[in-house]
C-alpha positions in Angstrom: 64.9 186.1 162.5 63.7 188.0 159.5 65.8 188.5 156.5 66.3 192.5 156.1 68.4 191.5 152.4 69.5 188.9 150.4 73.0 188.8 149.6 73.0 185.6 147.4 71.3 182.4 147.5 73.7 181.3 150.0 73.9 184.3 152.2 71.7 186.9 154.0 71.4 190.3 156.0 69.1 189.1 159.3 67.6 190.8 162.0 68.1 189.0 165.0 66.2 190.1 168.0 66.8 193.9 166.9 70.6 193.3 166.1 71.9 192.7 162.1 73.5 189.7 161.4 75.1 187.9 158.4 73.7 184.4 158.0 75.7 182.1 155.7 74.2 178.2 154.6 73.2 176.3 151.7 70.5 177.6 150.1 69.3 180.3 152.5 68.7 182.6 150.7 66.9 180.6 147.6 63.9 182.0 146.5 63.5 184.0 150.0 61.9 188.1 150.4 63.0 190.4 152.3 60.6 189.9 155.8 60.4 186.2 155.3 61.2 184.1 158.3 64.7 182.6 158.8 64.9 179.3 160.8 68.2 178.8 163.1 68.6 174.9 161.1 69.2 176.4 158.3 72.2 178.8 159.3 75.9 177.1 158.8 77.5 180.2 160.6 76.3 183.5 161.6 78.1 186.5 162.2 77.6 190.1 163.6 79.9 192.2 162.1 80.5 195.8 161.9 79.1 198.0 158.8 82.9 197.8 157.2 83.4 194.1 158.1 79.8 193.6 156.4 80.4 195.4 153.4 83.6 193.5 152.7 81.6 190.4 153.1 79.3 191.0 151.1 81.5 192.4 148.5 83.7 188.7 148.6 80.1 187.2 148.2 79.5 188.5 144.9 82.9 188.5 143.4 84.1 184.9 144.8 83.1 181.6 143.8 81.0 179.7 146.8 83.0 176.7 146.8 85.4 178.9 148.5 83.0 179.9 151.4 82.1 176.7 152.2 85.7 175.0 152.1 86.7 177.8 154.4 83.6 177.0 156.8 84.8 173.5 156.9 88.4 174.4 157.6 86.8 176.7 160.7 84.6 174.0 162.0 87.8 171.6 162.0 89.8 174.1 163.3 87.2 175.5 166.6 86.5 171.4 167.0 90.2 170.3 167.6 91.5 173.2 169.7 88.0 173.5 171.9 87.4 177.1 171.0 85.4 179.7 169.1 87.6 181.8 166.7 87.8 185.5 165.7 84.6 185.6 163.0 86.9 187.4 160.9 88.9 184.5 160.0 85.7 183.6 157.7 86.4 186.6 155.3 90.1 186.7 155.6 90.3 182.9 155.0 87.7 182.8 152.2 89.4 185.5 150.5 92.9 183.9 151.0 92.1 180.2 149.4 90.5 182.0 146.6 93.3 184.0 145.5 95.8 181.4 146.1 93.7 179.3 143.9 93.7 182.0 141.6 97.7 182.0 141.4 98.0 178.5 141.2 96.0 178.4 137.9 98.3 180.8 136.4 101.2 178.9 137.5 102.0 181.5 140.3 103.5 180.0 143.3 104.5 181.6 146.3 106.7 180.3 148.7 106.7 180.9 152.5 109.7 181.9 153.9 108.3 182.0 157.3 107.2 178.3 157.0 109.7 176.5 159.4 109.0 179.2 161.9 105.6 179.1 161.9 105.7 175.5 162.4 107.4 175.6 165.2 106.0 178.6 166.6 102.3 177.9 166.3 102.2 173.6 166.2 98.6 173.0 166.7 97.7 176.0 164.3 99.9 174.5 161.7 98.7 170.6 162.2 94.8 171.8 161.5 96.1 173.8 158.3 98.1 170.5 156.9 95.0 169.0 157.5 93.2 171.8 155.7 94.9 171.8 152.8 94.8 167.9 152.0 91.2 168.9 152.4 91.2 171.6 150.1 93.2 169.5 147.2 90.9 166.5 147.8 87.3 168.6 147.6 88.8 171.1 145.3 90.7 169.8 143.3 93.5 172.1 143.4 96.8 171.6 144.0 97.8 173.8 146.9 101.0 173.1 148.1 102.9 172.9 151.9 103.6 176.1 151.7 100.1 176.7 152.1 99.5 175.3 155.3 101.6 178.3 156.6 100.0 181.3 155.3 96.5 179.2 156.4 98.2 178.7 160.1 98.6 182.3 160.2 95.1 182.7 159.8 94.0 180.6 162.5 96.5 181.9 165.2 95.3 185.2 164.9 91.8 184.3 164.5 92.7 182.2 168.2 94.0 185.6 169.7 91.0 187.6 169.0 92.5 189.7 166.0 90.8 190.8 163.1 94.2 190.8 160.9 97.5 189.0 160.5 99.5 191.9 161.1 101.1 191.1 165.0 101.4 187.1 164.1 103.3 188.0 160.9 105.4 191.0 162.6 106.0 188.4 165.3 106.8 185.4 163.1 109.1 187.8 160.7 111.3 189.0 163.8 111.9 185.5 165.2 112.7 184.6 161.4 115.3 187.5 161.2 117.1 186.8 164.2 117.6 183.0 163.7 118.7 184.1 160.2 121.3 186.7 161.8 122.5 183.9 164.4 122.9 181.4 161.4 125.3 184.2 159.9 127.5 184.7 163.0 127.5 180.7 163.6 127.7 179.9 160.1 125.5 176.9 160.8 122.0 175.9 159.7 119.7 176.0 162.5 117.0 174.6 161.1 118.8 171.1 160.0 117.6 168.0 162.2 120.9 167.8 164.2 119.6 171.5 165.9 115.7 170.8 165.5 115.4 170.7 169.6 117.5 173.5 169.8 115.8 175.4 167.3 112.3 175.0 168.8 113.7 176.1 172.3 115.5 179.2 170.5 112.2 180.0 168.5 109.9 179.7 171.3 112.3 181.6 173.6 111.9 184.7 171.4 108.3 184.8 170.9 107.8 184.8 174.8 110.6 187.7 174.9 108.2 189.2 172.2 105.4 188.9 174.2 107.0 189.7 177.7 108.2 193.1 176.0 104.4 193.7 174.5 103.4 193.4 178.1 106.4 195.0 179.8 106.8 191.8 181.7 110.6 191.6 182.0 112.7 188.1 182.5 114.1 188.0 185.5 117.7 187.1 185.9 120.6 187.4 188.7 123.3 189.8 188.2 125.7 187.0 189.1 124.4 184.8 186.3 124.5 187.6 183.6 128.0 187.9 184.1 128.9 184.4 184.3 127.4 184.2 181.2 129.4 186.8 179.6 132.8 185.7 180.7 131.8 181.6 180.2 130.3 182.4 176.8 131.8 185.6 175.4 130.9 184.3 172.0 127.7 183.8 172.3 127.2 187.2 174.4 128.6 189.1 171.3 126.1 187.7 168.9 123.3 188.2 172.1 124.5 192.0 171.8 124.3 192.3 168.0 120.6 190.3 168.2 119.8 193.7 170.8 121.4 195.9 168.0 119.5 194.6 165.3 115.9 194.6 167.0 116.8 197.6 168.0 117.4 199.3 164.3 114.9 197.1 163.2 112.0 196.9 165.0 112.4 199.4 167.4 112.5 197.0 170.1 114.8 197.3 173.3 115.6 194.1 175.1 116.9 194.1 178.4 120.5 192.9 180.0 118.6 190.2 181.2 116.7 188.7 178.1 120.3 189.1 176.8 121.4 186.9 179.0 119.1 184.6 178.0 119.7 184.4 174.6 123.7 184.1 174.9 122.4 181.1 176.9 119.9 180.0 173.6 122.9 181.0 171.1 125.8 178.7 173.0 123.7 175.8 173.1 123.6 175.8 168.9 127.5 177.1 168.9 128.1 173.8 171.2 126.0 171.4 168.9 127.8 172.8 165.8 131.3 171.8 167.6 130.0 168.5 168.4 128.6 167.7 164.9 132.6 169.3 163.6 134.6 166.8 165.7 132.5 163.9 164.8 
């Protein structure tokens, strides 16, 4: 492939059989000129991007220390190896920008707590495990004290890239909704759902809420017999009332309308948490 433009000593714009791509690799642009040949063995990552994405990457290349690019590259390679799948190429820009920005905050003594950390860990277990490795890797290689909260942010980037998204908006919205619902349940039941005693039921609830949101997006709703719904309403009146409050909250705050069947399932999960609280109170 031919070099069209030198972005910096580690990145060049190339022509690959008539298609513009950005090639990243240590020294790929060093002592090179326009129309020089570039070989695959010298490239660590090759991007096919729309003009807007190319411009953003070029801007990052000019403004950010190259160590963050290669750190992001190592994290992406590790993630793709563990997950055995390719991630959306836009993660390279987003992750590089994120770890660089976080490093600036750390240097300035700014610590940003991740309020969604518990939900991210439960909902995106695979991604969170990789993100924990990433934090350890960043601490070792960059000698910057990235904190545990950082794993949550990195996990979101990885999850979004797995779903083919160019940004984290949908993933963050999903986790935020689930976190808000769990907080509402905690208030209604006066419990700490994230406690060790409730760990299993918390995980089940969080994952059920995620599936509920996914079903809503695809308009594929849960099926529950009317007879079962009536039984839940009569047998678990307190939990059913909490579920109804959740339905009102989702509509008012997020314009999400859940069905009566979904309401029944949520009530069952709430009841499990209520029983754990009762059992704990009897001890």
